[in-house]
FIKOLZA-1660 file (N, C-alpha, C; in steps of 0.1 Angstrom, whole numbers, plus 5000, padded with zeros to 4 digits):
% residues 186
   i   px   py   pz ch aa at
   1 5008 4988 5000  A  M  N
   1 5000 5000 5000  A  M CA
   1 5009 5012 5000  A  M  C
   2 5005 5022 4992  A  I  N
   2 5013 5034 4991  A  I CA
   2 5008 5044 5001  A  I  C
   3 5017 5051 5008  A  D  N
   3 5013 5062 5016  A  D CA
   3 5008 5073 5007  A  D  C
   4 4996 5079 5011  A  M  N
   4 4991 5090 5003  A  M CA
   4 4999 5102 5005  A  M  C
   5 5002 5109 4994  A  R  N
   5 5009 5122 4995  A  R CA
   5 5000 5132 5002  A  R  C
   6 5007 5142 5009  A  K  N
   6 4999 5152 5015  A  K CA
   6 4996 5164 5005  A  K  C
   7 4985 5169 5007  A  L  N
   7 4981 5182 5000  A  L CA
   7 4983 5193 5010  A  L  C
   8 4993 5202 5007  A  I  N
   8 4996 5213 5016  A  I CA
   8 4992 5226 5010  A  I  C
   9 4984 5233 5018  A  S  N
   9 4980 5247 5014  A  S CA
   9 4990 5256 5020  A  S  C
  10 4997 5263 5011  A  A  N
  10 5008 5273 5015  A  A CA
  10 5004 5286 5009  A  A  C
  11 5002 5296 5018  A  I  N
  11 4998 5309 5013  A  I CA
  11 5002 5320 5022  A  I  C
  12 5005 5332 5016  A  N  N
  12 5009 5344 5024  A  N CA
  12 4996 5352 5026  A  N  C
  13 4995 5358 5038  A  M  N
  13 4984 5366 5041  A  M CA
  13 4988 5377 5051  A  M  C
  14 4979 5387 5052  A  T  N
  14 4981 5398 5061  A  T CA
  14 4976 5394 5075  A  T  C
  15 4980 5402 5085  A  L  N
  15 4976 5399 5098  A  L CA
  15 4960 5398 5100  A  L  C
  16 4954 5407 5092  A  D  N
  16 4939 5407 5092  A  D CA
  16 4932 5397 5083  A  D  C
  17 4940 5387 5078  A  G  N
  17 4935 5376 5070  A  G CA
  17 4932 5378 5056  A  G  C
  18 4938 5388 5050  A  F  N
  18 4936 5390 5035  A  F CA
  18 4948 5384 5027  A  F  C
  19 4945 5379 5015  A  C  N
  19 4955 5374 5006  A  C CA
  19 4957 5384 4995  A  C  C
  20 4967 5392 4997  A  D  N
  20 4970 5403 4987  A  D CA
  20 4985 5404 4986  A  D  C
  21 4990 5399 4975  A  H  N
  21 5005 5400 4973  A  H CA
  21 5010 5414 4973  A  H  C
  22 5002 5424 4970  A  T  N
  22 5007 5438 4970  A  T CA
  22 5007 5444 4983  A  T  C
  23 5001 5438 4993  A  A  N
  23 5001 5443 5007  A  A CA
  23 5013 5439 5015  A  A  C
  24 5020 5428 5010  A  I  N
  24 5031 5423 5018  A  I CA
  24 5044 5425 5010  A  I  C
  25 5055 5424 5017  A  T  N
  25 5069 5426 5011  A  T CA
  25 5077 5414 5015  A  T  C
  26 5077 5403 5007  A  P  N
  26 5085 5392 5011  A  P CA
  26 5100 5396 5010  A  P  C
  27 5108 5391 5019  A  D  N
  27 5122 5394 5019  A  D CA
  27 5130 5382 5014  A  D  C
  28 5143 5383 5014  A  D  N
  28 5152 5371 5009  A  D CA
  28 5149 5358 5016  A  D  C
  29 5147 5359 5029  A  E  N
  29 5145 5347 5038  A  E CA
  29 5132 5340 5034  A  E  C
  30 5121 5348 5031  A  I  N
  30 5108 5342 5027  A  I CA
  30 5109 5336 5013  A  I  C
  31 5116 5343 5004  A  H  N
  31 5118 5338 4990  A  H CA
  31 5125 5324 4991  A  H  C
  32 5136 5324 5000  A  Q  N
  32 5144 5312 5001  A  Q CA
  32 5135 5300 5007  A  Q  C
  33 5127 5304 5017  A  H  N
  33 5118 5293 5023  A  H CA
  33 5109 5287 5012  A  H  C
  34 5103 5296 5004  A  Y  N
  34 5093 5291 4995  A  Y CA
  34 5100 5284 4983  A  Y  C
  35 5112 5288 4980  A  A  N
  35 5120 5281 4969  A  A CA
  35 5123 5266 4974  A  A  C
  36 5126 5265 4987  A  E  N
  36 5129 5252 4993  A  E CA
  36 5116 5243 4993  A  E  C
  37 5105 5250 4997  A  L  N
  37 5092 5243 4998  A  L CA
  37 5088 5237 4984  A  L  C
  38 5089 5246 4974  A  I  N
  38 5086 5242 4961  A  I CA
  38 5095 5231 4955  A  I  C
  39 5108 5232 4958  A  T  N
  39 5117 5222 4954  A  T CA
  39 5114 5208 4960  A  T  C
  40 5109 5208 4972  A  G  N
  40 5106 5196 4979  A  G CA
  40 5092 5190 4976  A  G  C
  41 5085 5196 4966  A  A  N
  41 5072 5191 4962  A  A CA
  41 5072 5186 4948  A  A  C
  42 5061 5178 4944  A  D  N
  42 5060 5173 4931  A  D CA
  42 5051 5181 4922  A  D  C
  43 5043 5189 4927  A  A  N
  43 5034 5197 4919  A  A CA
  43 5028 5208 4927  A  A  C
  44 5023 5219 4921  A  I  N
  44 5016 5229 4927  A  I CA
  44 5003 5232 4919  A  I  C
  45 4992 5234 4927  A  L  N
  45 4979 5236 4921  A  L CA
  45 4976 5251 4921  A  L  C
  46 4971 5256 4910  A  Y  N
  46 4967 5271 4909  A  Y CA
  46 4953 5272 4902  A  Y  C
  47 4946 5282 4906  A  G  N
  47 4935 5287 4898  A  G CA
  47 4941 5296 4887  A  G  C
  48 4933 5301 4878  A  R  N
  48 4937 5309 4867  A  R CA
  48 4944 5322 4872  A  R  C
  49 4937 5329 4881  A  I  N
  49 4942 5342 4885  A  I CA
  49 4956 5341 4892  A  I  C
  50 4958 5331 4901  A  T  N
  50 4971 5330 4907  A  T CA
  50 4981 5325 4897  A  T  C
  51 4977 5316 4889  A  Y  N
  51 4987 5311 4878  A  Y CA
  51 4992 5323 4870  A  Y  C
  52 4983 5332 4866  A  E  N
  52 4987 5343 4858  A  E CA
  52 4996 5353 4866  A  E  C
  53 4993 5354 4879  A  L  N
  53 5002 5363 4888  A  L CA
  53 5016 5356 4889  A  L  C
  54 5016 5343 4890  A  M  N
  54 5029 5336 4892  A  M CA
  54 5038 5337 4879  A  M  C
  55 5032 5340 4868  A  Q  N
  55 5039 5341 4855  A  Q CA
  55 5049 5352 4856  A  Q  C
  56 5048 5361 4866  A  F  N
  56 5058 5371 4868  A  F CA
  56 5072 5365 4869  A  F  C
  57 5073 5353 4875  A  W  N
  57 5086 5347 4877  A  W CA
  57 5092 5341 4864  A  W  C
  58 5084 5338 4854  A  Q  N
  58 5089 5331 4842  A  Q CA
  58 5100 5338 4835  A  Q  C
  59 5100 5351 4833  A  P  N
  59 5111 5357 4826  A  P CA
  59 5124 5358 4834  A  P  C
  60 5123 5357 4847  A  L  N
  60 5135 5358 4856  A  L CA
  60 5144 5346 4854  A  L  C
  61 5139 5335 4849  A  V  N
  61 5148 5323 4847  A  V CA
  61 5158 5326 4836  A  V  C
  62 5154 5332 4825  A  K  N
  62 5163 5336 4814  A  K CA
  62 5170 5349 4816  A  K  C
  63 5164 5358 4823  A  N  N
  63 5170 5371 4826  A  N CA
  63 5170 5374 4841  A  N  C
  64 5179 5368 4849  A  P  N
  64 5179 5369 4863  A  P CA
  64 5179 5384 4868  A  P  C
  65 5173 5386 4879  A  S  N
  65 5173 5400 4885  A  S CA
  65 5186 5404 4892  A  S  C
  66 5194 5394 4895  A  G  N
  66 5206 5397 4903  A  G CA
  66 5204 5395 4918  A  G  C
  67 5191 5394 4922  A  E  N
  67 5189 5391 4936  A  E CA
  67 5187 5376 4938  A  E  C
  68 5197 5370 4945  A  K  N
  68 5198 5356 4945  A  K CA
  68 5185 5349 4950  A  K  C
  69 5179 5354 4960  A  S  N
  69 5167 5347 4966  A  S CA
  69 5156 5347 4956  A  S  C
  70 5154 5359 4949  A  M  N
  70 5143 5360 4939  A  M CA
  70 5147 5351 4927  A  M  C
  71 5159 5351 4922  A  D  N
  71 5163 5342 4911  A  D CA
  71 5162 5328 4914  A  D  C
  72 5166 5323 4926  A  D  N
  72 5164 5309 4931  A  D CA
  72 5149 5306 4931  A  D  C
  73 5141 5315 4936  A  F  N
  73 5127 5312 4936  A  F CA
  73 5121 5310 4922  A  F  C
  74 5126 5319 4913  A  A  N
  74 5121 5318 4899  A  A CA
  74 5124 5305 4893  A  A  C
  75 5137 5300 4896  A  V  N
  75 5141 5287 4890  A  V CA
  75 5132 5276 4896  A  V  C
  76 5130 5276 4909  A  A  N
  76 5121 5266 4915  A  A CA
  76 5107 5266 4910  A  A  C
  77 5102 5278 4908  A  M  N
  77 5088 5280 4903  A  M CA
  77 5088 5275 4888  A  M  C
  78 5098 5278 4881  A  D  N
  78 5098 5273 4867  A  D CA
  78 5098 5258 4866  A  D  C
  79 5106 5251 4875  A  K  N
  79 5107 5237 4874  A  K CA
  79 5095 5229 4879  A  K  C
  80 5088 5234 4889  A  I  N
  80 5078 5226 4895  A  I CA
  80 5066 5224 4885  A  I  C
  81 5061 5212 4884  A  P  N
  81 5049 5210 4876  A  P CA
  81 5037 5218 4882  A  P  C
  82 5030 5226 4873  A  K  N
  82 5019 5234 4878  A  K CA
  82 5006 5229 4871  A  K  C
  83 4996 5226 4879  A  I  N
  83 4983 5222 4874  A  I CA
  83 4973 5233 4876  A  I  C
  84 4968 5238 4865  A  V  N
  84 4959 5250 4866  A  V CA
  84 4944 5246 4864  A  V  C
  85 4936 5250 4873  A  F  N
  85 4922 5248 4873  A  F CA
  85 4915 5260 4868  A  F  C
  86 4909 5259 4856  A  S  N
  86 4902 5271 4851  A  S CA
  86 4891 5267 4841  A  S  C
  87 4881 5275 4841  A  H  N
  87 4870 5273 4831  A  H CA
  87 4872 5282 4819  A  H  C
  88 4881 5292 4820  A  T  N
  88 4882 5301 4809  A  T CA
  88 4896 5300 4802  A  T  C
  89 4906 5294 4809  A  L  N
  89 4919 5293 4803  A  L CA
  89 4920 5279 4796  A  L  C
  90 4923 5279 4784  A  H  N
  90 4923 5266 4776  A  H CA
  90 4937 5261 4772  A  H  C
  91 4947 5269 4774  A  N  N
  91 4961 5265 4772  A  N CA
  91 4970 5274 4780  A  N  C
  92 4982 5268 4782  A  V  N
  92 4992 5275 4790  A  V CA
  92 5005 5275 4783  A  V  C
  93 5012 5286 4784  A  D  N
  93 5025 5287 4776  A  D CA
  93 5037 5284 4785  A  D  C
  94 5035 5280 4797  A  W  N
  94 5046 5277 4806  A  W CA
  94 5049 5262 4804  A  W  C
  95 5061 5258 4800  A  E  N
  95 5064 5244 4797  A  E CA
  95 5060 5235 4808  A  E  C
  96 5062 5239 4821  A  S  N
  96 5060 5230 4832  A  S CA
  96 5045 5231 4838  A  S  C
  97 5036 5237 4830  A  A  N
  97 5022 5238 4834  A  A CA
  97 5013 5231 4825  A  A  C
  98 5002 5227 4831  A  R  N
  98 4991 5221 4823  A  R CA
  98 4978 5224 4829  A  R  C
  99 4968 5224 4820  A  I  N
  99 4954 5226 4825  A  I CA
  99 4949 5212 4831  A  I  C
 100 4942 5213 4842  A  A  N
 100 4937 5201 4848  A  A CA
 100 4927 5194 4839  A  A  C
 101 4928 5181 4838  A  K  N
 101 4920 5173 4829  A  K CA
 101 4906 5169 4836  A  K  C
 102 4906 5169 4849  A  Q  N
 102 4894 5165 4856  A  Q CA
 102 4889 5176 4865  A  Q  C
 103 4878 5174 4872  A  D  N
 103 4874 5184 4882  A  D CA
 103 4883 5183 4894  A  D  C
 104 4882 5193 4902  A  L  N
 104 4892 5195 4913  A  L CA
 104 4892 5182 4922  A  L  C
 105 4881 5177 4927  A  K  N
 105 4880 5166 4936  A  K CA
 105 4887 5153 4929  A  K  C
 106 4883 5150 4917  A  E  N
 106 4889 5139 4910  A  E CA
 106 4904 5140 4908  A  E  C
 107 4908 5152 4903  A  E  N
 107 4922 5154 4900  A  E CA
 107 4931 5153 4913  A  E  C
 108 4927 5159 4923  A  V  N
 108 4934 5159 4936  A  V CA
 108 4934 5146 4942  A  V  C
 109 4923 5139 4942  A  S  N
 109 4922 5126 4948  A  S CA
 109 4932 5116 4941  A  S  C
 110 4932 5117 4928  A  E  N
 110 4941 5109 4920  A  E CA
 110 4955 5112 4923  A  E  C
 111 4959 5125 4923  A  L  N
 111 4973 5129 4926  A  L CA
 111 4977 5124 4939  A  L  C
 112 4969 5125 4949  A  K  N
 112 4972 5121 4963  A  K CA
 112 4975 5106 4964  A  K  C
 113 4969 5098 4956  A  Q  N
 113 4971 5084 4956  A  Q CA
 113 4984 5079 4949  A  Q  C
 114 4990 5088 4941  A  Q  N
 114 5002 5084 4933  A  Q CA
 114 5014 5085 4943  A  Q  C
 115 5024 5077 4939  A  A  N
 115 5037 5078 4947  A  A CA
 115 5044 5091 4944  A  A  C
 116 5051 5096 4953  A  G  N
 116 5059 5108 4951  A  G CA
 116 5059 5117 4963  A  G  C
 117 5063 5130 4961  A  K  N
 117 5064 5140 4971  A  K CA
 117 5051 5147 4972  A  K  C
 118 5050 5156 4982  A  D  N
 118 5038 5163 4985  A  D CA
 118 5033 5172 4974  A  D  C
 119 5021 5176 4974  A  I  N
 119 5015 5185 4965  A  I CA
 119 5011 5198 4972  A  I  C
 120 5014 5209 4965  A  L  N
 120 5011 5222 4971  A  L CA
 120 4999 5228 4964  A  L  C
 121 4992 5236 4972  A  V  N
 121 4981 5245 4966  A  V CA
 121 4984 5259 4971  A  V  C
 122 4985 5268 4962  A  G  N
 122 4988 5282 4966  A  G CA
 122 4978 5292 4961  A  G  C
 123 4966 5288 4958  A  S  N
 123 4956 5296 4953  A  S CA
 123 4944 5298 4962  A  S  C
 124 4941 5310 4966  A  R  N
 124 4930 5312 4975  A  R CA
 124 4917 5305 4972  A  R  C
 125 4913 5306 4959  A  S  N
 125 4900 5300 4955  A  S CA
 125 4901 5285 4957  A  S  C
 126 4912 5279 4953  A  L  N
 126 4913 5264 4954  A  L CA
 126 4914 5260 4968  A  L  C
 127 4921 5268 4977  A  I  N
 127 4921 5264 4991  A  I CA
 127 4907 5263 4997  A  I  C
 128 4899 5273 4994  A  M  N
 128 4885 5273 4999  A  M CA
 128 4877 5261 4994  A  M  C
 129 4879 5258 4981  A  Q  N
 129 4872 5246 4976  A  Q CA
 129 4877 5233 4981  A  Q  C
 130 4890 5232 4983  A  L  N
 130 4896 5220 4988  A  L CA
 130 4893 5218 5003  A  L  C
 131 4891 5229 5010  A  M  N
 131 4887 5228 5024  A  M CA
 131 4873 5222 5025  A  M  C
 132 4864 5227 5017  A  K  N
 132 4850 5221 5017  A  K CA
 132 4850 5207 5013  A  K  C
 133 4860 5202 5005  A  L  N
 133 4861 5188 5001  A  L CA
 133 4869 5179 5011  A  L  C
 134 4874 5186 5022  A  N  N
 134 4882 5179 5032  A  N CA
 134 4894 5172 5026  A  N  C
 135 4901 5179 5016  A  L  N
 135 4912 5173 5010  A  L CA
 135 4925 5179 5014  A  L  C
 136 4925 5189 5022  A  I  N
 136 4938 5196 5026  A  I CA
 136 4943 5188 5039  A  I  C
 137 4956 5184 5038  A  D  N
 137 4962 5177 5049  A  D CA
 137 4970 5186 5058  A  D  C
 138 4974 5198 5053  A  E  N
 138 4982 5207 5061  A  E CA
 138 4980 5221 5056  A  E  C
 139 4979 5230 5065  A  F  N
 139 4979 5245 5062  A  F CA
 139 4992 5251 5066  A  F  C
 140 4998 5258 5057  A  Q  N
 140 5010 5266 5061  A  Q CA
 140 5006 5281 5058  A  Q  C
 141 5002 5288 5068  A  L  N
 141 4997 5302 5067  A  L CA
 141 5008 5311 5071  A  L  C
 142 5014 5318 5061  A  C  N
 142 5025 5328 5064  A  C CA
 142 5018 5341 5066  A  C  C
 143 5018 5345 5079  A  V  N
 143 5011 5357 5083  A  V CA
 143 5022 5368 5084  A  V  C
 144 5020 5379 5076  A  H  N
 144 5029 5390 5075  A  H CA
 144 5025 5401 5085  A  H  C
 145 5034 5408 5091  A  P  N
 145 5031 5419 5100  A  P CA
 145 5025 5432 5093  A  P  C
 146 5014 5430 5086  A  V  N
 146 5008 5441 5079  A  V CA
 146 4993 5439 5081  A  V  C
 147 4986 5451 5084  A  I  N
 147 4972 5451 5084  A  I CA
 147 4967 5458 5071  A  I  C
 148 4961 5451 5063  A  A  N
 148 4957 5456 5049  A  A CA
 148 4944 5465 5050  A  A  C
 149 4935 5461 5059  A  G  N
 149 4923 5468 5061  A  G CA
 149 4912 5464 5051  A  G  C
 150 4915 5458 5040  A  A  N
 150 4905 5453 5030  A  A CA
 150 4913 5444 5021  A  A  C
 151 4905 5436 5014  A  G  N
 151 4910 5427 5004  A  G CA
 151 4902 5414 5003  A  G  C
 152 4908 5404 4998  A  L  N
 152 4902 5391 4997  A  L CA
 152 4905 5382 5009  A  L  C
 153 4895 5379 5017  A  P  N
 153 4898 5371 5029  A  P CA
 153 4901 5357 5025  A  P  C
 154 4910 5350 5031  A  L  N
 154 4913 5336 5028  A  L CA
 154 4901 5327 5031  A  L  C
 155 4895 5328 5042  A  F  N
 155 4885 5319 5046  A  F CA
 155 4871 5325 5044  A  F  C
 156 4868 5329 5032  A  E  N
 156 4855 5335 5028  A  E CA
 156 4846 5323 5024  A  E  C
 157 4833 5325 5027  A  N  N
 157 4823 5315 5023  A  N CA
 157 4826 5301 5028  A  N  C
 158 4832 5300 5040  A  I  N
 158 4834 5287 5047  A  I CA
 158 4823 5287 5057  A  I  C
 159 4814 5278 5056  A  N  N
 159 4802 5277 5065  A  N CA
 159 4803 5267 5075  A  N  C
 160 4812 5257 5073  A  D  N
 160 4813 5246 5083  A  D CA
 160 4824 5249 5092  A  D  C
 161 4822 5246 5105  A  R  N
 161 4833 5247 5115  A  R CA
 161 4844 5237 5112  A  R  C
 162 4856 5242 5112  A  T  N
 162 4867 5233 5110  A  T CA
 162 4877 5235 5121  A  T  C
 163 4881 5225 5128  A  I  N
 163 4890 5226 5139  A  I CA
 163 4904 5221 5133  A  I  C
 164 4914 5230 5136  A  I  N
 164 4927 5227 5131  A  I CA
 164 4937 5227 5143  A  I  C
 165 4947 5219 5142  A  K  N
 165 4957 5217 5153  A  K CA
 165 4970 5224 5149  A  K  C
 166 4975 5232 5157  A  L  N
 166 4988 5239 5155  A  L CA
 166 4999 5228 5156  A  L  C
 167 5008 5226 5146  A  I  N
 167 5018 5216 5147  A  I CA
 167 5031 5223 5151  A  I  C
 168 5034 5235 5144  A  K  N
 168 5046 5242 5147  A  K CA
 168 5045 5256 5141  A  K  C
 169 5055 5264 5144  A  T  N
 169 5056 5278 5138  A  T CA
 169 5070 5280 5133  A  T  C
 170 5072 5289 5124  A  K  N
 170 5085 5293 5119  A  K CA
 170 5084 5308 5118  A  K  C
 171 5094 5315 5125  A  T  N
 171 5094 5330 5125  A  T CA
 171 5105 5335 5117  A  T  C
 172 5103 5344 5109  A  F  N
 172 5113 5351 5100  A  F CA
 172 5118 5364 5106  A  F  C
 173 5130 5367 5103  A  K  N
 173 5136 5380 5109  A  K CA
 173 5127 5392 5106  A  K  C
 174 5121 5392 5095  A  G  N
 174 5112 5404 5091  A  G CA
 174 5099 5405 5098  A  G  C
 175 5096 5395 5107  A  G  N
 175 5084 5395 5115  A  G CA
 175 5073 5386 5110  A  G  C
 176 5074 5380 5098  A  A  N
 176 5064 5371 5093  A  A CA
 176 5065 5358 5100  A  A  C
 177 5054 5351 5102  A  V  N
 177 5054 5339 5110  A  V CA
 177 5045 5329 5102  A  V  C
 178 5051 5317 5099  A  I  N
 178 5043 5306 5093  A  I CA
 178 5037 5298 5104  A  I  C
 179 5024 5296 5104  A  H  N
 179 5017 5287 5113  A  H CA
 179 5014 5275 5105  A  H  C
 180 5019 5263 5110  A  Y  N
 180 5016 5250 5104  A  Y CA
 180 5005 5244 5112  A  Y  C
 181 4994 5240 5104  A  Y  N
 181 4982 5234 5111  A  Y CA
 181 4979 5221 5103  A  Y  C
 182 4973 5212 5111  A  E  N
 182 4966 5200 5105  A  E CA
 182 4952 5201 5108  A  E  C
 183 4943 5197 5099  A  P  N
 183 4929 5196 5102  A  P CA
 183 4927 5184 5112  A  P  C
 184 4919 5186 5122  A  K  N
 184 4916 5175 5131  A  K CA
 184 4906 5166 5125  A  K  C
 185 4909 5154 5125  A  K  N
 185 4900 5144 5119  A  K CA
 185 4889 5141 5130  A  K  C
 186 4877 5143 5127  A  E  N
 186 4866 5141 5137  A  E CA
 186 4860 5127 5136  A  E  C
% end
């Protein structure tokens, strides 16, 4: 019997719970952390919007910025297989990306049963959908010391009570803290 791969929700957010990449300022240490996380996984799942935002990193592979942590992150992002869930996007131009062939539940359930390393999900909309399907095995919420005041809340339209257990934390010099949680199995 194969051990099922974990589906890990990894996302940056503000102290007041908003997912807004323009409200936070990731430093070298955070870029390095996420480059290592991505390198240690077999795939990352995105919705269309997040996938298009992440394409920012694509040109940095051929034309590095000169900032080592950003360039290393760009290389890791370029290499990891990306599975994009979208009803409007029909093709992708990133060599390591593909459009999901099945619906979210089927695709993720199938991926989790395959041998290999963990699977990441870094898209707010997918995290909410996967929570409702009880398919997330670990949450890695990187909370930045910023109060945005408005934006897209991570846990929007979640109607069921979900109890999660804190496993550990990781604090960065810049004040961001990753909270690692597992959903409690009831």
